[in-house]
N, C-alpha and C positions, 0 to 999 in steps of 0.2 A: 503493500500500499504506499509506504512512504517513498519507495522507489519511483512509483507512478507519479506521485504528487510532485517530486523534484524534476522529473523528465518532463511533465506538462508545463510546469513553471518555466523551465528552459526553453522548451518549444515556444510558448507564448511570447517570451521575451524576444526570442530570435524573429518571430513573426512581426513583431512590432519594432523591428530594426534597433533593438537594445543590444549593445555590445556585450558579450560576456566577459567580465574581468576575472580571469582564473585565480590571481592572486587573492582578490576580495572573497571569492567563493571557498577557496582552500583556508582563509582565516575564519570563515563563518563555520567550516567544518571542525575547526579547532575548539571554536566557542561551543558548538554542539557537544563535543566530547567533554569539555570542562563542565557543562550543565548537565551531564548524564545522559544525554540522547545520543547513545551509540549507533542505533540504526540509522539515524538522520545523518550523522558524521560520515558514516561509511557510503550511503547512498549519494551524498553530495561529492564525495571523492571520486566514486565510480563514474559519476556523470560528468565531471569537469576536468578529470585528470588528462585527458587527452586534448582539452581545447588549446588551440594555438601552438601544439608542439609538433614540429616537422617529424616525419616517420623516422629519419635516421637519427634524430636527437632524443627519441622516446626513452630508450634504456637509461641513459646517462641523466636525463632530466628528472625521471622517476625516482632514480636512486638518490638523486640530490634532495628531492622532496622528503623521501622517506627518512634520510639522515637529519633533515630539518626538523621534522615533526618529533623525532626521536630525541633529538636534543632539547626541544621544548617540552619534553614530557607528555606529549599527546600520543601514547603508544597504539590506541585504536586506529587512529589516523595513518600512523606509519604502517600498522598491519594491514590497512585497507589498500594502501599504496602497493605494498608487496603482493597482496593477493591479486590485484589487477594485473601488475607487471607479470605475475606468473601465468596468467591466462593467456597474456599476448606473446610470452617468451617461454613456453613450458620446457623448451630443451636447452635453455641457457643456465650452464652450470653455475656462472657467476651470481646470476640473480638468486638461484636457490641458495648458494652459500651466504649471500648477504642477509637473506631473510632467516636463514638458520642461525646465523650469529646475533641477529635481533632477537630472536626467540629465546636463544640461550641466555642473553642478558636481561631480557625485559618480559619473557613469558614463563611459563611452567614446564615442567618436564614433559607433561602430556601434549602440549601445543608444540614443543620442539619435536618430540618423537612422530606425532602425526604428520608434521610438515616433512620430516625426513623420509618418512615412508613413501609420501607422493614424490619427493625429490628423486629417489633411486629408481622408482618406477619410470619416471621420465628421462632420467640421466644414469642408466645402469653401469656406464663406463666411468663415472665420476667416483673415483675411489675415496676421495675425502669426505663425500657425503654418507657412504656406507660406514667409514671409520667413526665419523661423528655420531651416527646411530648406535653403533656397538658400544662407543664410550658412555653415551648416556644411559644405556641399560646397565653397563658395568658399574657406574657411579651409583646407580640405584640398587646395586647389589644383585641384580637379575642376571646371574652368570650364564645360565642356559640360553636365555634370550639373545645376550650378547654373542654366544658361540653360534647360534642359528644365524644371526645377521651376517657374521663373518663367512660363514659357509655358503650363504646365498651370495654374498659379495664375490667369493672365490669362483662361483660359477659364472658370474658375469665378467670377471677379470681373471681369468685362469693364470697362475703362476705370477700374480702380482707381488712384488717384493714388499710393498708396504703391508699388503693384507697378510701375507705370511708372518711378517714381524709383529703385526698388531695381534695375530692369534697367539703368538709366542708369549707376548707381553701379558695378555690376559692370563694365560696359564700360569705364567711364573708369578704375577702378582697375587694369584689366588693360591699360591704354594702347591701347584699341580706341576711340580718340576720334572717328572718323568714325561709327562704329557708334552711339556715345552721341549724338552730334549728330543722326543720322537718328531716333533713338528720341524725342529731345526735340522734334524737329520734328513727328513724328507726334503726340506728346501734346498739343502746343500746338493743333493742328488738332482732334483728336478728343475730347480730355478737358482743355480749358484750365482751369487753376486759377492763382492767384497764385503758389503754390509751384513749379508747373511753369515758369512764366515766370522766377521768381528763380532756379530751378537752371540754366536755359538761360543766363541772363546770367553765372551764377557759372562755369559750365564755360568759356564764352568768356574770362572774366577770368583763370580758372587757366591757360588755355592761352596767355595773353599777347595775345589778340586784343581789345584795349581798345575799339576802335571797334565791333566787333560787339556787344560786352557793352553799351556804352552805347546802341547802336540799340535792342537788345531791351528795355533798362531804360526808355528813352523812350517806347516802344510800351506797355510793361506799365503804367507808371503812369497813362496816360490811361484804361485800363480798370479797374485795381485800385488806385485812388488812396488806398484806406484800408488798404493793407497796408504796414505801416511798413518791413518789410526791404527793399523795393525802393528806397525813399528812402534808407535807410541805405547801401544798396550804391552808389547813384547818387552820393551825397556822398562816399563813400570812393574810388571810382574817380576822381571829378573832383580830389579832393585828391592822389591818387597820381600823377596826371598833371600836377600843379602848377597846376591851374586853381582857385585858392582862391575866387574869387568866385562861379564856378559851384557849387563845393561848398557854400558858404554858401546860395546860392539853392536848391539841392536840399534842404538840412537845413531850411530856412526853409519851404519848400512842406510838407515832410513833417510838421512839428510842427503847421501849420495843419490838415492833413487828419487827423492822427493825434495829437491833443494829449496822449493818455494812455500814448503810447509812450516810456517812460522812457529807453531806451537812445538813442533818437534825439536827446532833449535833451542827454544826457550828451555823445554824439558832437559835437553843435553846440558845446557849451561847451569841449570839449577841442580843437576846431579853433582857437578863439579864444586859448586858453592857448598852444598851439604857435605861434601867430602873435604872441604877446606882448601880447595885448589881455585882460589879466586883468579890467579893468572891465567889458568885454563880456560876458566869460564869467559874472561875477558877476550881471549883469543878467539873461541868459539863464537861469540857474538859479533866480533869484528868480521869474521869470515862471513857470517850470516848477512851482516849488512852490506858486504861487497856483492853478494850474490842477489840481495833483495833491497836495492837501494829505495830511499824514501820510505822506509817501513817504520811508523810510530811505535808499533808493539816491540820491535827489537831495540830501539833506542830506549824505550821505557825500561825494558829489562837490564840494559846496559847501566842506566842511571841507578837502578835499585841495587844492583851487584855492588856499586861503590858505596851506596849509602849503608848497606849491610856490612861492608868492610871498614866502616867508619871513615870513609874518605870523602868527606863532605865537599871539599873544593873541587875534587876531580868530578864529583857528580854534578855540581853546578856547571863546570865547564862543558860536560857532556850535554847537560840539559840545554845550555845555550846552543850548542851544534845542532841538536835535535830540533830545537824550535826554527833554526835557519832552514834545515833540511824539510821539515814537514810543518809549515807555518799554520795549517788550518786543522791541526790534530786535536780533536777535543781530549784524548786521554793524556796528551802531554800537558796541555794548558792545565787540566784538573790536577795533575801531580805538581806542576810548577807553583800553582797557588799555594800549596802547603809546605813548599821547599823554602819559601819566603819567611823572613822573620815577621812576626804579627803585624807591626806597623805597616808593612808594605803589601800584606795580603790583599787589602781592598782594592788598591791600584792595579794589581795584577789580575783580580778577578775581573775588574772593569775592561781591561785589554782582551781578557780571554772571552768575555760576552760579545766584544765587538767582532772578534774573529769567528767565534763559533756560537752564535745566539741559541741555535736550536740543537745543540749537541747535549745529550743527556748526561755525559760524565761531567761537563762544565757545570750544567744547572746543578747537579748533585753536589759538586764542590762548593757552589755558592750557598746552597742549602745548609751545608756542614759549617761553612764560615759563618752565617748568621747565627748557628747554633752556638758556636764558640763565643760570640758576641752577646749571647743572651737575648737576641731579638727573636723571641720564640714564636710569635704569630708570623713574622716574616718567614722564618725558617719553614715553618708548617705550609705557608702558601708556595714556597719554592719546590719543597718535597713533592707537593701535589702537581705543580707545574712540570717537574721532572718526570713524574709517572704518567702524565698525560701524553707527554712527547713519546716516552718509551716504557710501556708497561711490561716489557720483556726484561728489563734490567732488574735481576734479583737483588743486586747490592743496594739499589736505590730503596727497595721494599724493606730490606733488613734494616737500613740506617733509620728509615722513617718509623719502623716498628720500634726500634730501642729509643728513638726520640719521644715517641709517645708513652713508652714505658716509664721514662724518666720524667717527663714534664706534662704528659696528658692525662686523661681519665681512663678509667677501664673501658668505657663506651669507645672512646677514640681509638685505643688500642685493638679492640675487637673488631672496629671498622676497618682497620688497616689489614688485619689477618684475613677478613671475609674478602676484601678487594683483592688481596694478593692470591688467595686460593683460586678466585675466579680468573685471575689474569695468567696463572701458571707461568711464572717467569721460567726462562731456561738459561740466561746469560748473566754474566758478571763475574768478576774474578773471584771474590770471596764466596759468591753463590755456588759457582761450579766447583770451588775447592770442597765444599761440604757436600753437594748433592751428587758429585761424581766420586766421592770416596766410597770405596766398596763396601765399607762397614755401615754405611748409610743407604744401601740400595733400596730398602723396603720403606724408607721414611717419605711420607706425604708432604705436599707443598707447606702446609702449616707447621709441621715439625722441623723441616728444613729451615723455615723462616726463623723459627726460635733459635735453632743451633747457630745459624749465621749471625743473627743479632748478638748472641751470647759472645761468639768470637770477635766481634768488633769492638775496637776501643772507642769510648767517647771522644770525638775530635777535640783537640786543644789547640 
């Protein structure tokens, strides 16, 4: 009925030569939702969403409309835009994906799962949609349903690496280790890739079977010698077993085969620092910089080696060279701010923001700077700004959590935890140091957040 009234109104207006102002009608839809008239707001959107929009611009314009509604908190309007867009573009994976992310953030588990069921029916080759559906079931602890989704996904995408590995993760996270091992064995024979071999070795390492892990890695590096993660794991397992010479050998072979794998060079240098051979570490990093010019990660590692050795002047000289070589690097500016004496830090932070105003590492350093100056509200605002730009930066979540633990209320701390669990961060130096530690492999995001925050010092 509502639909008919809106359609008749628009027909009548057009018949009387009244121009349909799309923006005004969309604003009216917003007002309807705020007044609780959901059916009216949806009917208005369906009626005017295509007005004045060229065919080739429809997808882009409608996605912008949905984002705008979502940002204004009118979620039913955004949902109506997605629903209409999906009737026009039923086979567009990107539209389904945007709608799924929207439902994950603002809908319920049921609305997300209903949408994903429709999505995989229209786009059966879109692995990411299958994986989202399986993950939603897994988070709801409905393991059989998650298995069933992955098995259907496998029928639609035979021998897909991502689906094999998702099935393995599902089993290992639910302590079905033998099942996970069998799946990996099948994957290695029917769909062998470097990642499948790497995950196979990693599972054995996590379960404490170091010998089996080493056996798999030694076999894998003969076939996939250009995959740096295999060499990194080989070196790390050897070091964990106290076999320092074999660890050096693994890293050495790795950097010969993968000279542009920066984390591999850094691991090799850190092994020497831990063994007390700072001169060796310095030589490794110099060689790495020759092979990988203008690489801020290598410069940063070199600066930190000198700081750990107590050679502050050499570290400052290196940082000056690094800044000349990579003037737009956020990680270098972030480090440089806290290498300054306290009175000079503010000036340095202003320079950093001029150079890298949208770099999450710089924004995080500025947040910490306000914290050291006890400007608490400013620090909170800058932490939020950092996380808006880069929600995947685990270190920023951990610092923000620690900040709220010290200066915030229980509610504020709980809010940071909740948002972090939703964001599921994967990156950050301190974050990866904890999340990738084999002893923490079963930890969930909330637990990792607490552990990382605990390991961080309050900035001074």
